[in-house]
N, C-alpha and C positions, 0 to 999 in steps of 0.2 A: 655845633649848635647855631641855628640862625637867629637873627635879631628878634623875630616874632616869638620863637620858643623861649628865648631868654627873658623877654618881657613878661610872657605868660607865667613862667616859673617864679619870677620875682613877685608878681602880683599874688600868685597863689601862696607864696611863703608868708606874705603880709596877712592875707585872709586867714590862713591856717593858724597863725600865731594868735590873732584876735579871737577866732572861733574856739580854739582850744581852751582859752581862759574862761570863756562863757559856758562851755559845755562839759568841763571836767567833772563837775559835781553831778550833773544830770546823767552823764554816761555811766558814772560809777553806780548810780542807783538803778538806771533802766537797763543797762547792758551787762552789768556785773564786772568784777575785776578782770575776768578772763578775756573780755572783749575790749575793755577800756584801753589797754596797751596798743591795740591795733589802730587806734585813732591818732596816736602821737607820731605822725609821720611828717617828714620834711617835704619840701616842694619837689625835690628830685624823685622821691618815692611816688609822689602823686602823678608824675608824668610817666611812670612805668608800672601801671597796675599789674598785679599778679593774680588776677581772677579770684578764685575762691580762697586763696591764701591771704589776699589783701583786698577783699571785695568792697569794703566800705570806703567811701571817699573821705579822706581825713579832713577834720576840721569843719564838717557840715552837720546840720541837725540830724538826729536819728529818727525824725518823724517819718511815718510810713509814706512811701511814695516820693520822698525827697531824694537828694543825691545818694543817700546810703540806703538803697532799697533792699540790700542783702547784707548779712553779717559776715565778718571775717571768720573763716572756719579752719584756717591753718592747713589747708590742703595744698599739695603740689601736683603738678601735671604729671600723669603717669608716663606719657610718651609724647614727644613733639611730632612724631611722624605717623602718617597714615599710609599703610602698605597696600591698600586696595583703592582702585579708582572708583569714581561714582558709577554705580550700576543702576540704570533706569528700570531694570527688571527685578530689583531687590524687593522682597516682601517679608515683613515681620509683623506679627500680631502681638501686641503688648497687653496682657491682662492687668487691669487696674483695680486695686483695693482701696476704697475711700474710707478713711477713718474720720468721722465727724466728732469733734470735741466741743462740748458746750459747758459753760460754767453752771448753768441752772436748768437745763433741759429745754430752754427756749432760745436764748441768744446764740446765734450761729448755727442753729439746728436746721440747716438748709434742706429743702425738699429733695426728693428723688428726681423730680423734674429738672431742678437746677443742676443736680449732679450729672444727669444724662446730657444736659446741654453742655456742661464742661467737657464731657467726653467728645461730643460733637465738635466743639471748638478745637480740641486736639486733632481730631481726624481731619478737619478742614485745613488747619495751618500746616500740618505735616504732609498733606497731600498736594500742597501748592495751590490751595483753593483761593488764596488772596494774592498769589503771585509766586515767583520763584519756582523751584523744582519740586517734584514729588519725591520726598525722601524715601518712600516705600514703607514707612511705619504707619500702622493702624492700631487703634486702641479700643478695647472692649471692656465694659464694666464687669468685673469678676465678683464684686461684693461690696457691701456697705455695712459698717458697724457704727454704733453711736454710743458715746461715753459721756457721762456727766462728771467732770473733774475740773475744778477751777484752776488748779496748778498746771495741769496739762494744757488747758485752753490758752494759758499765757506762757507756755513753755519757751524757754530760751535755749540756744545751743549750749551743750555741755551742762545744762541744768536739768530741769524737769523733762526735757526732750528725751533723755536717756531712759528714764523709767517708763515714759509713755511708749517709746518705740520697743522696748524690751517686752512690754505687755501686748502690744497690738500688731507689730510687724508680722506680715503674712507672706509665705511663699519664698521662692528662690530669687536669684539675681535677675531673672527675666520678668518678674512681677513688679510693676510700679506701685509702690505704697504712697498714697497721697494723704497727708494729714491736714485737716482743715481746722484752724483755730485762729488766734490773732496773729501768729507768726511773730510774737513779741513786738519789737519796735519796727518791724520790717514788712515788706510785701511777701517775702518768702525766702527760702533757701533750699539748696540741694547738695548732695554729695556726688563727687565724681565716681565713675564706676570702679576705680581702683579700691574703694572702700570695701568691696566685697572680698578682696584678697588679703586684707590686713587684719583679720580677726575681729572686725567691727561690723559685720554684715548686717546686724540688726539696725544700724544707723541708716542704711541705704533707703533712699526715697526722697520725696520732696515735701516741704512744709509750706503751706499756702495760707495767706490771709483770706478767710472765707468771703470777705466783702469784695474781693476782686473777681468773684465769679459773676457771670452775666446774669442780671436780674436779681441778685442776692441783696443788694444794698445800693443806696444813692451816694454813699460816702465818696467814691472815686469817680463819680459821673464825669464823663468827658476826658478822663485821664487813664485810669487803670480799671475799667469796668467791663471789659469785653472778654475776660477769661484768659487773656494771653500772658498773664503772669505765670500761669501753669505751663504755657508753651515755652517760655523762657527757661523755667526751672527744669523742665524735661530735657531741654537742650544740654544743660549741665549734666543731668543724669546720663546722657548719651555722649558725654566727653567733649562737649563744646566749651570753648572759652568765650569770654566777652570779646566783642569786636574791638574794644579799646585795650585789650590785654597787651601789656608791654608798650603801650603808646605807639610812638613812631619808630620804635627801635627793633632791632633783631628781626625775628620772624613773626612779630606781631602776635596774632591769635593762632598761628600755625595753619592758617587757611589762606591759600594763595589768591582766591578771588573775592576777598573782602578787603577793601582799601584800608590802609593804616588810619588809625584814629587815636588822638591823644587823650581825649576826655569823653566820659559818658554823656549821652544826649539826654536832655529833658525837653519834653514837648515834641515838636516836629519842625525844627528850624531848617527849612529848605536852603541848600547851598552851604551848610556847615562844612568847614574844611580846616582841620586842625593840624594836618601833617603836610610837609612839603612834597611827599611822594605823590604820584599821579592819582587822581580820583578824589571825589568829595567823600565826606564821612558816610558810612553805611547806615544812615539814620532809620532806614526802613527794615533793617535786619532785626529778627527776633532776639538776637543776642546783644543788642544795644540796650539802652535804658529809656527809649522813647515811650511816648504814650501808646496805649494799645491801638488807637485809631491810626497811628503812624506806621505801625508794623505791617509788613506785607510779605516777607520772604525769608527762606533759607536759600543758600547758594548750593551749586553742585558740589563744590569742595567741602562745604559743611555737611552735606548729605553723605559724602564719601567717608568723612570722619566718623559720623554717627553709625553708619553701616559697619565700619571697621570695629568700632567699640562694641557694637552688639555681638558681632561674630567672635570677638576676642574675650569679652567679659560676661555677656548676658544670655546668649542663645542657649535654650534648654537642651 
């Protein structure tokens, strides 16, 4: 461990201790007992994130768009290896079922135009429209349903989420189910593709805060308002880890062409460099936590990993 890393971990330990005392009550209320335990992590754990199994940054506010933009889902990576190389000629069309959840018939009842725009955002980001490679994935709207249910609108993982998804989930593993509600205290969450083989296929899909869709709300203006929360969550749905997965250690995010990164990014801090290995932090990568305006790319090795996951778990 170098001096910079030691100092960072020491500082984080102090911050985490103070923050835990301030937030223990609020997390017990807002996140529920099943999530509260995931916040009680030490500084060493903070330096080696485990993606969806330890996705929330310990000791920080649960406010949407903060350090903890996704909940802990206690998932583990299904495989660390990609057996296929990036194929620039790969092509897969993903049908998308959008489930709009509103508490009163008005709040969050986004228009079809906004939904179509979200599909356009996915097609742009996954085709390399902002930079990076064309992953070969394209998305098409298969259907929209609308439900008035206050509990489902505020669904939490392992809570009302289960009843909501049991009732609404549509199609097989190749169909992307997108649930639009508050996403509880977060911007969104997703399940890795392994979930379809574990007897919980109904959980498969992504949950998104409807206010992160482009043109839906002013709440996240200048931060998370370009629809790229969905881009990030679909990355998980296709078996990508965060660029800060495992921090500076081991095989990182299991992607060779994303530089190691110790901590999630907030904003768009040019030159951020948290690991001694070569390369500055990949702050423009869709699998970091940067603002939407900072995102520009998936890499070739990330595309290979997603293509491999599609052919292994999702292809019809």
